[in-house]
C-alpha positions as CSV (number, residue, x, y, z in Angstrom):
1,M,20.9,-44.3,-32.7
2,R,21.5,-47.3,-30.5
3,Q,22.5,-49.7,-33.3
4,L,25.3,-47.3,-34.3
5,V,26.7,-47.5,-30.9
6,L,26.9,-51.2,-30.6
7,D,27.7,-52.5,-34.0
8,A,31.5,-52.7,-34.4
9,K,31.1,-53.5,-38.1
10,S,29.1,-50.4,-38.7
11,S,30.4,-48.3,-41.5
12,T,29.2,-45.1,-39.8
13,C,32.0,-42.6,-39.3
14,C,32.8,-42.3,-35.6
15,H,33.7,-38.6,-35.9
16,S,30.3,-37.6,-37.3
17,Y,28.6,-39.9,-34.8
18,L,30.3,-38.4,-31.8
19,R,29.3,-34.9,-32.9
20,A,25.7,-36.0,-33.5
21,C,25.4,-37.7,-30.2
22,S,25.6,-34.4,-28.3
23,R,22.6,-33.0,-30.1
24,P,18.9,-33.8,-29.5
25,K,17.8,-37.1,-31.1
26,L,16.8,-37.0,-34.7
27,H,13.4,-38.0,-36.0
28,S,13.1,-41.2,-37.8
29,A,13.3,-39.7,-41.3
30,R,16.2,-37.4,-40.4
31,Y,18.0,-40.4,-38.7
32,K,17.8,-42.4,-41.9
33,Q,19.2,-39.5,-43.9
34,F,22.0,-39.0,-41.4
35,T,22.9,-42.8,-41.5
36,A,23.1,-42.8,-45.3
37,Y,25.1,-39.6,-45.3
38,T,27.7,-40.7,-42.8
39,Q,28.1,-44.0,-44.7
40,R,28.9,-42.0,-47.8
41,V,31.4,-39.9,-45.8
42,H,33.1,-43.1,-44.5
43,T,33.3,-44.5,-48.0
44,K,35.0,-41.3,-49.2
45,K,37.5,-41.4,-46.3
46,R,38.4,-45.0,-46.9
47,R,38.7,-44.8,-50.7
48,C,42.4,-45.2,-51.4
49,Y,42.5,-45.8,-55.1
50,G,42.2,-43.2,-57.9
51,R,40.2,-43.7,-61.1
52,V,42.1,-45.4,-63.9
53,S,40.5,-44.1,-67.1
54,A,41.0,-45.6,-70.6
55,Q,43.6,-43.7,-72.6
56,T,43.1,-42.9,-76.3
57,D,45.8,-42.9,-79.0
58,N,46.1,-40.6,-82.0
59,G,43.9,-42.9,-84.1
60,G,41.0,-42.6,-81.7
61,E,41.2,-46.1,-80.5
62,K,41.1,-46.9,-76.8
63,T,44.3,-48.2,-75.3
64,P,43.8,-50.5,-72.3
65,P,45.5,-49.4,-69.0
66,P,48.8,-51.0,-68.0
67,A,48.4,-54.5,-66.7
68,A,50.0,-53.7,-63.3
69,A,48.7,-50.2,-62.6
70,T,49.9,-48.9,-59.3
71,P,47.0,-47.5,-57.1
72,T,47.2,-43.9,-56.1
73,A,47.1,-43.6,-52.3
74,A,45.1,-40.8,-50.7
75,T,47.2,-38.1,-49.0
76,P,47.5,-38.9,-45.3
77,R,45.8,-36.6,-42.9
78,D,46.4,-35.9,-39.2
79,D,42.9,-37.1,-38.2
80,D,43.5,-40.5,-39.8
81,V,44.6,-41.6,-36.3
82,L,41.0,-41.2,-35.0
83,P,38.8,-44.3,-35.0
84,D,36.2,-44.9,-37.7
85,S,33.7,-46.7,-35.5
86,L,33.1,-47.7,-31.9
87,G,34.5,-51.2,-32.7
88,D,37.6,-49.5,-34.1
89,A,38.0,-47.4,-31.0
90,L,37.8,-50.5,-28.7
91,Q,40.4,-52.3,-30.8
92,Q,42.7,-49.3,-30.7
93,A,42.2,-49.1,-27.0
94,S,43.1,-52.7,-26.4
95,D,46.1,-52.6,-28.7
96,A,47.4,-49.4,-27.0
97,T,46.8,-50.9,-23.5
98,A,48.6,-54.2,-24.3
99,L,51.6,-52.2,-25.6
100,A,51.7,-50.0,-22.5
101,I,51.6,-53.1,-20.2
102,E,54.3,-54.7,-22.3
103,K,56.4,-51.6,-21.8
104,G,56.0,-51.8,-18.1
105,A,52.9,-49.7,-17.3
106,N,51.0,-51.9,-14.8
107,R,48.4,-49.2,-14.1
108,C,46.4,-48.0,-17.1
109,I,43.4,-45.8,-17.7
110,V,41.1,-46.3,-20.8
111,E,38.5,-43.6,-21.7
112,I,36.0,-44.1,-24.5
113,L,33.4,-41.5,-23.5
114,L,30.2,-41.4,-25.7
115,P,28.0,-38.4,-25.0
116,E,24.9,-40.7,-25.3
117,F,26.0,-42.7,-22.2
118,W,28.2,-40.3,-20.3
119,D,28.0,-37.0,-18.6
120,P,31.2,-35.4,-17.4
121,A,29.7,-34.3,-14.0
122,S,27.5,-37.3,-13.2
123,G,29.2,-40.2,-15.0
124,P,27.1,-43.0,-16.7
125,V,23.7,-41.9,-17.9
126,F,21.0,-44.5,-18.7
127,A,18.1,-42.5,-20.1
128,E,16.4,-45.2,-22.0
129,E,15.6,-48.9,-21.5
130,G,18.6,-51.0,-22.5
131,D,21.2,-48.2,-22.2
132,Q,22.7,-49.8,-19.1
133,Q,23.2,-53.1,-20.9
134,R,24.8,-51.4,-23.9
135,F,27.1,-49.5,-21.6
136,W,28.3,-52.6,-19.7
137,K,28.7,-54.4,-23.0
138,L,31.5,-52.0,-23.9
139,T,33.5,-53.4,-21.0
140,R,33.0,-57.0,-22.3
141,R,34.1,-56.1,-25.8
142,F,37.2,-54.3,-24.5
143,I,38.1,-57.2,-22.3
144,D,37.6,-59.7,-25.0
145,S,39.8,-57.8,-27.4
146,L,42.5,-57.2,-24.8
147,A,42.5,-60.9,-23.9
148,Q,43.2,-61.9,-27.5
149,G,46.0,-59.4,-27.8
150,R,47.7,-60.5,-24.6
151,N,46.7,-64.2,-24.6
152,S,45.6,-63.9,-21.0
153,K,43.5,-66.6,-19.4
154,N,42.7,-65.5,-15.9
155,I,41.2,-62.0,-16.5
156,K,39.0,-60.5,-13.9
157,A,36.4,-57.8,-14.4
158,I,35.6,-55.8,-11.2
159,Y,32.3,-53.9,-11.3
160,P,31.1,-51.1,-9.0
161,D,28.7,-53.3,-6.9
162,M,27.6,-56.8,-6.3
163,G,24.3,-56.3,-8.1
164,V,25.9,-55.4,-11.4
165,A,28.4,-58.1,-11.2
166,A,25.8,-60.8,-10.4
167,M,23.5,-59.5,-13.2
168,L,26.2,-59.6,-15.9
169,K,27.6,-63.0,-14.7
170,N,24.1,-64.4,-15.1
171,Q,23.6,-62.8,-18.6
172,W,27.0,-63.7,-19.9
173,P,27.6,-67.4,-19.0
174,D,30.1,-67.7,-21.9
175,A,32.3,-64.8,-20.8
176,G,36.0,-65.5,-21.0
177,F,36.7,-63.7,-17.7
178,R,35.8,-63.8,-14.1
179,F,33.4,-61.5,-12.2
180,A,33.9,-59.6,-9.0
181,S,32.7,-56.4,-7.4
182,L,34.4,-53.6,-5.3
183,S,32.2,-54.6,-2.4
184,D,33.7,-58.1,-2.3
185,R,35.9,-58.9,0.7
186,K,38.8,-59.8,-1.6
187,P,38.1,-58.7,-5.2
188,V,41.8,-59.4,-6.3
189,S,43.0,-63.0,-6.3
190,E,46.6,-64.2,-6.4
191,D,46.0,-66.1,-9.7
192,D,44.7,-63.1,-11.6
193,D,46.6,-62.3,-14.8
194,L,44.9,-59.0,-15.6
195,I,42.3,-56.9,-13.7
196,V,39.8,-54.5,-15.3
197,L,37.9,-52.1,-13.0
198,A,34.8,-51.1,-15.0
199,A,33.4,-47.6,-14.6
200,P,34.4,-47.0,-10.9
201,D,32.7,-44.0,-9.4
202,P,33.6,-41.5,-6.6
203,Q,31.7,-43.6,-4.0
204,G,34.1,-46.5,-4.7
205,L,37.3,-44.5,-4.6
206,E,38.6,-46.0,-1.4
207,A,37.8,-49.5,-2.6
208,V,39.6,-48.8,-5.9
209,K,42.7,-47.7,-4.0
210,K,42.7,-50.9,-2.0
211,A,42.2,-53.1,-5.1
212,T,45.0,-51.2,-6.9
213,A,47.3,-51.7,-3.9
214,A,46.4,-55.4,-3.7
215,A,47.1,-55.9,-7.5
216,E,50.5,-54.2,-7.2
217,T,52.4,-57.5,-7.0
218,V,49.7,-59.7,-8.7
219,A,48.7,-58.3,-12.1
220,P,48.3,-55.2,-14.2
221,I,45.2,-53.2,-13.4
222,I,43.1,-51.1,-15.8
223,L,40.5,-48.5,-15.0
224,F,37.9,-48.5,-17.8
225,N,35.9,-45.3,-18.1
226,P,36.6,-44.2,-14.5
227,R,34.9,-41.2,-12.9
228,L,36.7,-40.9,-9.6
229,A,36.6,-37.1,-9.2
230,S,33.2,-36.0,-8.0
231,G,31.6,-32.8,-9.4
232,D,29.5,-32.2,-6.3
233,A,29.9,-28.8,-4.7
234,G,30.3,-30.3,-1.2
235,V,33.5,-32.2,-2.1
236,G,36.5,-30.4,-0.6
237,L,39.6,-29.3,-2.5
238,N,41.8,-31.7,-0.4
239,V,39.7,-34.7,-1.6
240,R,40.0,-33.6,-5.2
241,R,43.8,-33.1,-4.8
242,L,44.2,-36.6,-3.3
243,T,42.1,-38.1,-6.1
244,K,44.2,-36.4,-8.7
245,Q,47.4,-37.6,-7.0
246,F,46.1,-41.2,-7.1
247,T,45.1,-41.1,-10.8
248,S,48.5,-39.6,-11.7
249,T,50.1,-42.9,-10.9
250,F,48.3,-44.4,-13.9
251,T,49.2,-44.2,-17.6
252,T,46.4,-43.1,-19.9
253,S,46.8,-45.7,-22.6
254,Y,43.8,-44.6,-24.6
255,S,41.5,-41.6,-24.4
256,L,38.7,-40.5,-26.8
257,R,36.9,-37.6,-25.2
258,P,34.5,-35.3,-27.2
259,V,34.8,-31.6,-26.5
260,A,31.4,-30.0,-26.5
261,D,30.3,-29.9,-30.2
262,V,33.5,-28.7,-31.7
263,G,36.1,-31.5,-31.6
264,S,37.8,-34.1,-29.4
265,V,40.8,-34.7,-27.2
266,F,42.6,-37.9,-28.2
267,R,45.5,-40.0,-27.0
268,R,46.8,-43.4,-28.0
269,Y,49.8,-44.8,-26.2
270,P,52.7,-44.0,-26.8
271,G,51.6,-41.0,-28.7
272,Q,51.0,-37.5,-27.4
273,W,47.7,-35.9,-26.4
274,Q,46.1,-34.4,-29.5
275,V,43.3,-31.8,-29.8
276,F,41.1,-32.0,-32.9
277,V,38.6,-29.4,-34.2
278,E,36.2,-29.6,-37.1
279,D,37.7,-28.8,-40.5
280,P,35.2,-26.5,-42.3
281,S,37.1,-26.8,-45.5
282,M,36.5,-30.6,-45.8
283,E,33.5,-32.8,-45.8
284,P,31.8,-33.4,-42.5
285,G,33.5,-35.9,-40.3
286,R,37.0,-34.6,-40.9
287,Y,39.1,-32.8,-38.3
288,L,42.1,-30.5,-38.0
289,L,44.9,-31.2,-35.6
290,A,44.8,-28.0,-33.4
291,A,47.6,-29.0,-30.9
292,E,49.8,-31.7,-29.5
293,R,50.8,-31.8,-25.9
294,S,52.9,-34.2,-23.7
295,T,50.2,-33.9,-20.9
296,R,46.4,-33.8,-21.1
297,P,45.2,-30.3,-22.1
298,A,42.3,-29.2,-19.9
299,G,40.6,-26.2,-18.4
300,E,41.8,-22.8,-19.6
301,A,44.6,-24.3,-21.6
302,L,42.1,-26.4,-23.7
303,D,39.9,-23.3,-24.1
304,A,42.8,-21.4,-25.5
305,I,43.7,-24.1,-28.0
306,I,40.1,-24.4,-29.3
307,E,39.6,-20.6,-29.4
308,E,42.8,-20.2,-31.4
309,A,42.0,-23.0,-33.8
310,L,38.5,-21.6,-34.4
311,G,39.7,-18.0,-34.7
312,L,37.7,-16.9,-31.7
313,Q,38.7,-14.0,-29.4
314,T,39.1,-14.7,-25.7
315,D,37.3,-12.4,-23.3
316,P,39.8,-9.5,-22.7
317,D,38.5,-8.9,-19.2
318,G,39.0,-12.6,-18.3
319,G,35.6,-12.6,-16.7
320,G,33.8,-14.9,-19.2
321,K,33.4,-18.7,-18.9
322,G,35.3,-19.4,-22.1
323,I,34.0,-20.8,-25.4
324,L,34.0,-24.4,-24.2
325,A,32.1,-23.6,-21.0
326,S,29.4,-21.7,-23.0
327,I,29.0,-24.4,-25.6
328,G,29.1,-27.2,-23.0
329,S,26.4,-25.5,-21.0
330,T,24.1,-25.3,-24.0
331,I,24.7,-28.9,-25.1
332,S,24.1,-30.2,-21.6
333,S,20.8,-28.3,-21.4
334,L,19.7,-29.8,-24.7
335,Q,20.8,-33.3,-23.5
336,R,18.8,-33.0,-20.3
337,F,15.8,-31.8,-22.2
338,S,16.0,-34.7,-24.6
339,R,16.4,-37.2,-21.8
340,S,13.4,-35.8,-19.9
341,L,11.2,-36.3,-23.0
342,S,12.0,-40.0,-23.1
343,R,11.0,-40.7,-19.5
């Protein structure tokens, strides 16, 4: 399913794709059927004009339709705000981030988390050859789109280490931005117009804080797909609290985060946080808006929203893990098994 991930012009419905990514990989024949099916779903979703049939008068002769027939628009749905493809998501993210910066948000976070490349606990996952290149290519496409929207010339992409920065600089000689790494002595320069930190991890948290402080009076700074909170058991509560306190100084301009196998949490600046679940009454790939919140729903609050939307009962004793934890555990196990087979 790699081509679906990288082709911005693909007609594959992003909603169906995100759901499929969290399952074991399909065999070749099943994959072809899935691709053809999701293309049909996307065509149905985008069809905005009703059929104009020929009318018949009393004499039985056909009367041509009016010369200037007005097309019938499809009824808007809440899930129309969701992107239709990865390219659409990147464009939405760049537009929302440019608007947030224009409104004065000089610290932004962008999250486009694809289950194929991302694990909530361990961050980027590169199970197959070429996955790393595809993951880093997301950063370039986002930066290119953002540069066009803001008309910025001196954009800098800061990568987690010198090796990644050097590799990408060599592979992308035509890139319209400059390269740096968090391990550089001075990753932020005075002439930077815009700074994008690509996929920073917990090991680089202190370097991210220093770069953010250095960019305070220089240029807006964006964290693209960050994972600064470690899921390791040895990390203390105080460290987690300080990390959360630091990230709270950022505005999440765009977030598309799948929730297990049942829906997604979505936010596009300046809108609210929205929780979507699958709509069983519609064709696959359509979602119901379960809730809107002014802050990011997570943990037990998110569990409660999903359970209510799906008509599930919460454990009365309060001793269970919750529906999302149970589903997430199952999906994670399947993903790990699928990855082990490809090694």
